[in-house]
Phi, psi and omega in degrees: 000137175295151179293147180276117183284120194241136176245133177253126178237105188205124184275343179272119185304316182293318178294322179295317179295321178297318178297317179298321177295319177299314183298322180297339180277348185254119189290340182264004178253144178223124181281126175258336178190157174228125186240153180269342184207172185291327181295318175296320179296323179298321178294320179296314182296331181282345185236351186225143176285123179236127179267326185219137179233125169270115191238119175285149181270308184275099179226155180292151175071310182218120181287162178299322179298311181294323178297316180297320179295333183281345184275128176276330177236115187249142168283179169298144184230131169244118184272146178231136180194160174268000186241098184294346181291350178273356188302317183299316179300320180296314182292331176294339178263015176063038175288154184288319180199175187219113183254126179263123181288147349279134183248140180284169183297323183295326178289322175299316182296323178300316178294318180295321179295323178297318178295320179299315181298317179293320179299318181295314180291326178293325177295335179265015187310318178300337180263354185287333169225141177276165177306141184284134174268189184296322186226011180202168172211166176251142178229143183276122177235116185058245184247019180222161177258131181251135178274126182235123176275136179305320183295340182271350184282130175267307177198165181235133185245128177271131181226091182055247182265006180244163166232154173240121179265111181267119179245178179299322185275314186197182179245145182236126176257133180214155184275078176222160174262164182302320182295330178294314182287329178299328183292337183253353180278139175293119190301316183297333186270346182226151177215147176280112182263347184195160181300337182250005184219138169240132183243147170283126183300317183289341181276344182289124180258340180192159170240120184237100182064239179256036178226146174255132182258125175231103185061237179267000182265142175241117184250146180293143178248126181299125180296323182295329185254008187301313182298315179298318181294317179298319180297316179296319180296317181293322177293321181295000000 
């Protein structure tokens, strides 16, 4: 595996030095730059390939959260901060992990290993799903490929960098993003009902307020798209 090109963005000199020392201990990480603020990091990202960014939240002029929101193309991100109350905001932006300072090496390594696993599977993306046939596709789950028929899918749930495909028989977890699975689903038969959910139209048994009912499950329905979804369901 190629080394993961890593950028450190940290305004505190001691914390930045500690992170760099940790990274040097991990054989699959390679530091491409270390920055004191988001503006310097932005310049690095515009001119250098970065696979992973360790990003501090509390920085002068531009916070890590605001910087992350400004990026249209993001590397994998592990956030670092002394304030754990920012964790939810970070995860809403699909960060890989969240390290609360001061963090020991074993916690750092756990986050780095998570990034490595995702990097490896993303590199295998063409193999993560096989070409779609008329009524089924294969998806990689752990170390095997599972055959999934479109007709068996009830709904798909997005979970950070993973999705869970819930079928009539069982559920399958795989390292894909929602946009990846949307590209292979037949559009008339499936619809995005929420940022975290795709539903099979034929599996929907009711719409109750701002929820979609599929069997015994109640899934959130996006308020912004409710009218559009209702129109599509009625036409279908």
